[in-house]
N, C-alpha and C positions, 0 to 999 in steps of 0.2 A: 504494500500500500504506500502511496506517495502523496505528499501534500501539494506537489506541483506536477505539471504535465508539460507536454510540448505545445500546449495551446497558448502559451504566452503568460503575461502577468495575470495573477488571479483576479477574476471579476465574478462576483456572485450576486444573486438577487433574492429579494424577498418579494413575492408577488401575490398578495392576498386578494381575495374577492370580498367586496363590501356587502356581505350578505348577513351580517350579524356582529355581535360584539366579539372582539379578538379573543380566541380561545388560548389557554396556556400551551396547548400542543402546537398551535401555529406560531406562537411567540417563541417557543423553544426552538423551532426551526429557524426563525429569524435570528435569534441570538447566536446559534451555532454558525450560521452564515456570516454574521457580523464578526464573531471571534476569529473565524478562519481568515476573513479578509484582513483584519487588523494584524493577525499573527504573520500573514504572508506579505504584508505591505501592499495589499491590493485594494480593490474598490468594492464597496457595498452599495448596491442599487436597490431602490424601492420602486416597484411598479404596481399600479392598481389595475387588477384584472376585472373589469366591470362589464364584461360582455354578456353575463347571465342576467339580463334585464329584469326577468320575472322575479328573481329571488333577491334583488337589491333591497337594502334597508336604509331608510333615510338616516343620515348621521353616522353610519357605520364607518365610512372612510375617515371621518374626523376622529372617531374613537380608536381606529387602528393606528393612526399617526400619533395620537395622544399616548397610547400604550407604548409605542416605540420610544417616544421621548422620555416617558417616565422611567423606562428601563435603562435609558442612556444609550440607546442604539442610534447614533447619528448616521445619516446616509450621505454618500458622496454625490449621488445623482438621484433625482426623483422629484416628487411633488414638493413645491415650495423651495426647491434647491435648483432645479433645472439640470442642464447637462447637455452634452453633445448629441444625445439621441432623443431629445424631447420631441413630442410630449411623452410623458411616462404614465398616462392614463389611457387604457386601451380604447375606450369609446372615442377619445379624441384622435387616436391613431386610425380608428376605423373611418372617421370622417375624412381623413386624408387619402383614403382608398388603399391603404397599405395591405389589408388582408384580401380584398377583392383581387388586387393585382397578383398576390401570391397564389390564390386559388386558380386564377387564370393560367399562371405559369405551370401548375400541376396538370391542368386540363390539356394544355398545349403539348406537354411532353408525355402524355399518355398515362399519367399516374392518378388522374381524377376525372370525374365526369359529372354532368348535370343529371339530376333525378327529379322527375315530376310526379312521383307517386303521391297520392293524396293520403291524408290521415286515415280516411275510411278504408282505403286499400291496405295500408300498412297494418291496421287493426285486424282486418280480415285474414291477412297472412299469418299474423301471430296466433289467431284463434285456430286456424288450420294446423299450425305447427304444434300447438298444445294438444289438439285432438289426436295427433299422431305421436304424441309424447316425444317430440323432437325439440332441440334447443330453439328458442325464439330469436329472431333477428332478421335483418334485411335479406331478401332472397336474390338480389342482383338483377331485378327486373329491368332496370334502365341501363345496365352496365354496357350493353352493346347496341343501344339505340343509335340510329343515324342522326346526323346533324339536322336533316330535314324533318325527321319525326319530332325531335325536340322543339324545333322552331315552330312547327304546326301546333303542338300542344301548348306552348307558351303563348302563341298568338290567340289560342282559344281561351286563354285566361288561367291556365294552370300555373301555379307558382312552382319555382324550382329551388332545390338546394344543390350543393356540391358535395359529392361523396368521394372519399379516397378509395382507389382501386387496390384492394388487398391482394397480394400474389396468391395464386391458388395452390402453389407448391413451394417446396424448399423449407427453410427454417430461418428464424430470426435469432441472432446471437448478439448479446451485448455484455460488456463487462461492468459490473457494479463495483466501485472502488472498495466498498465495505464487504460485499458478499461474493465477489468473484464472478466468473462467467455464468450467464443465465441463458437458457435456450427455450424458445417458444415455437409452437407450430402455428403458422399464420392461417392455416385452413380452419382453425377454431374461431377465427375472427371474421365478422362480416364487414362489408364495405360500410364505413362509418362517415357521418356527416362532418364536414369541416367548415362549411359556410352555410348559414341558415338562410331561409327565404327572405328575411328582413335585412339581409346584408351583414349581419353580425357574425363574426367567426365563432366557432366552438373553441373550447380550451385547447384542444389538440392542435389546431392551426395557429391560434393567436400566440401562444407562448413560444412555439417553435420559431415563428417569424421574428418575434421580439428578441428572444434569446440570441438568435443568429445575428440580427442587425446590431444588437447592443454588445456583442462580443463576449457573451457569458461563457466562462471557461469551465465552471463547475456548477452542477445543480444539486444542492443538498435539499432533499424533501422527504416527506414521510414515506415509509414502506408501502403505504396504501396505494402509491402510484406505480408500484412495480408492474402490476398487471396492465397498466396503460402504456408502459415504456416500449413494448414491441411496436405499437402503433406509431409512437414517436420516432423510433429508429427507422421504420419503413418510410416515414415522411422525410426524414433527413436524407435518406438515400434517394428518394424521389426528387428532392430539390438539388441533390448533388452537394450537400453541405456537410462539413465535419461536425459531428455531434459533440456536445460538451461531455465532461466526465460526470457520470451519475453516481450520487451517493444517497442511497435510500436509508434514512434514519429509522431507528427502532420506534415502534408505536408506544404510546403511553397507556398504561393500565391503571385501574383503581386498585385499592388494597385487596379486593376480592379477585383480582386478576382478570376482570372483565374490562372491556374497552372503557376508557375514562369518559364519563358522561355526567350530566346534571344530577343523576341520582346519587353520585358520590359526593355531592356538595357543589361548592363554587367551582366553575371551570373558566369563567371569563377573567382575564388577567386584571382588569380594572376593579373587579369585585374584591380581589385580594388587597389592592391598594386601599380601597375604601374601608376595609376591615382592619387596617393598621399594620399591614406588612410593609417592610421597607424595600425600596427598589434594589438595594445592594443584596438583600436576602434573596429576592426572587431571581436576580441575575445569577447568583452563586448556585442556588438550588436547581434552576432550570438547566444550567450548564452541565450538571452532574447526571442528568437524565439521559443516559445513553453514551456518556463520555466519562473517561477517567484519566487523571493525570499520570497514572501509573504508580502512585504512592497512596498512603493512607490519609493524606490531608484532605479535609472536606471543606473547611472554612477558608476561603481564599478571596482576595481582592480581585476586581476585574483585571487589573494589570497582571496579577499572577496567573490568572486563567488564560489571558491572551498569550503570555510568554510560554506557558506550558502546553498550549493546545497543539494537537496533532491529529490528523485523520486516523493515524494508527491507534489512537486512544478510543475511537468510537467502537461501540459494541452493538451487534445486531439483535441481541436478546431484548425482549420487551422491557420497558422501564416502568417501575412502580411509582406513581405519584402518591407519596406518603405524606399526608397532611400533618401527622404527628411530628415527623422529621422536619417539615417546613416550619412548624411552630417552634420547635427546639432551636433551629438555626436562626429564626427571627429573634428569639430571646438572646442568643449569643451576640447578634448584631446590635440589639438595643443596649446591651450591657457594655459594648465597646464604645458607645457614644459618650462624650463628655456630659457630666451631670447637667450643666447649663443648657447644652443642646437638647438633651432629652426633656428637660423642663419646658423649653420653648415649644417642643412638639406636643407635650401633654396639655399645656394651658388652654389652647383653643378647643381641644376636645372636652376638657372639663367645663369650660365656660359655655359650651354649646347648650342649646335648649334641652336636648336629650342627654346632656352630660350629668353634672351634679344636680341635685334637687333644686327646684326654682327658689326655695327659701334661702339658699345660700347667695349672698351678695356678690355681684360682679362689679368691676373686674377683680380677679384674684390677686393677692399679693405675690409677685413673682419670686421674691426672696424666700417667702414661706414655702411656695411650691417647690422651689429648688432644694430647700432643706428636707423635703419629704421624699424626693426621688430616691436617695440611697436606701430608704426603708422598703421600697416596693420593687426596685428594678430587678432584683433576683427572681421575682415572681412574674414579671412581665413577659408575655409571649408575643402579644400584639398591642398596638395602640388602639384599644377598643373602648369606646365611651362607657358602655355599660359596665365593663370589667373595671375600668378606672374608677368609676363612681363607687362600685362595691368596695374597692380597695381603699379609697381615700375620703369618702364623704364624711366620715365621723371626725376627721381632723378639722373640718370646717363648720360642722353643725353646732348650734347651741344646745340642741336637744337630740338625743338618740333613743330609739325604741329599744327597750330592754326586756328580755324574757327572763324572769327570776329563776326559772327552772334551769336555764343554761348557765347561770352564775354558779350554782351549787355543783361542786365536783364530786367525783366518786369517792366514797368513804367519808363524806361530810353531810351535814344536814343544814337546814336554813339557819338555825340558831348559831351553830359553830361557824358557818360561813359569814354571817353578819358580824359576829364578834371579831373574826379574823380581819374582815374588811375595815372595821373601826380601828383596829390596831395598825393596819396598813395606812389608813388616812393620817393617823397621828405621826407615823414614821415619815410619810411624805412631807408633812408640815414642818417637821423638825430636822429634815435632812440638811446637813451642812453644805453638801455639794449636790446640785441637781444635774448631775451628769450620769451617763449610762453605767459606767463601771462601778463608781462608788455606790450607786443605787442598788445594783445587783448584789454587791457585797452586803449591804445593809439588809436587804430583804432575804438573803439566804440565812443570815443570822436570825432574822425574825422567824423564819420557818422552824429553826431549832427551838427558839423560845416558845413558839406556839405548838410544838410537837406536830407539825404538818410537813408533808413532803413538798418539795418545791413545785411539783406539777399540780398539787392541789391549790396552794396559795396563788401561784402564778396563773393558773387557769382561771381562777375566780377573778383575779385582777384584770386579766386580758378581756374577759367578757364585760366586766364592769366598765372598762375604759372605752371599748370599741363596739360592744354588742355583736362581736364576732368570735367564733371559736378559733378561727385562723386569722392571724393578723401579723404585722411586722414584729420584729423583736420587741419584747415587752418594755424593756427599760429605754430603748430608743423611742418607743411610742410615748412613754411618759414625758421624756424630754421635749418631744415635738409638741405635745399637747400643752406643756407648761405645768408648773406646780399648781397654780390655782384651779385650772380645769381638772387636772388629775385628782386632786384632793376632793373637789366637789363631786365628781362622778363616782368615785369610790364610796364616799360617804352617803350619797343618795342611794346607791345600790344596797348598802348595808341597811339603810332605813326601809327600803322596799322589802327586803327579806324579813326584817324584824316586825313588819306589819304596819309601820308608820306610813308607808306609801302605797297601801293597797288600792287607793282611789287614783293614784298618780302613777301611770305606767311608763313614765319617761324620766330620764335623768339628764341634767344639763352638764 
């Protein structure tokens, strides 16, 4: 396997169809093309393939480009950038007659022909083939019609398409850079449409013409296109053009090893962005789906990935899109950020309407938020508003909802817990130093004095202070809340357990 070929400097392309939101599988393809181009010092081209007019979705092209920019995949030629082979949108190239001219070239050299079969006839042929339990497909009815017959039918109002004339014998052989030589029997393929009656090319014609004219040297695309590649090789031969090197990338599977789809959760790349995943994380994670640097290192910068990349590192085995691993990696990336940077990311999420409860005043104190980041960053996996609110809201609230049953720990009752909390409140009031380490020493000594295990007293204090069973380190939490609020919450929890607060189910 080789990263370069005799085709010249590396030129690769990402050619999405604007038929929906960009899928992680498509963006993985774009990313590997980009990394290969940057590694080889070549060019990465973006081309919009919008010839399937019926499936086009408004705004999809904008979201595709937005996803590329979010991942940091800049392009050397394409929409918004231009280049020597503009335009880079196929509908605009169609308007210039590029594809009609190419189709006419194939007709003139005997590799294609016009077909006037109506949809009704084609449907009838398929029904007859099914009845005979034969493979369905075009039967070559117009393959040998004379020019006069075609002219008469078109004059009579019949619309025509252009079909490629598939050889009736021989074999099609092409070399996949990743998978080696592949051989196909062309007799299993029917003559296929390359130019539709409305003048729009099919994918088969359009991408070949564009790849040739734009000097594409390598085509990295999903293995789902392997079955179509024999058609493309026949067309390259029909044009008399040198084909690019083909690299069919492994498909993406869900954790259950079925094809990745919506039923596995989010699959659109921008959904991951909106759920708090970092672009660096997604870049790193997607690069490892079907490629390995040859070592055990998984967390890498994009510069390291570009430097280490090689086509030799690609793997043809299916790749598992493991959301658990993605969340782990995102947590690693979040923890690598400076505290101030992470705080600036969290503040708008916390201040959003669906972030912290509306009762909490905005804007938040930036210095205070920054001081809280070290308490929660080890638990962060994504920058998610609901998760952030759950982790941090009690640091900002004047009142927290408290379930007295959760305050009482195993091996304790309400009276013992209330008494222990009163002692804890006194200790907090009298503490000489209100810092985490001295507080921990003081409260471990209190456990001995009260004949309680640390998990008992600390657990009761944790719930009293946060209304959570799981929270940041206890004594760091006390410091963040401050002496006054800490004493007040512990004392009110004690009062709630002793019966003085049975009508008041909140502590301030």
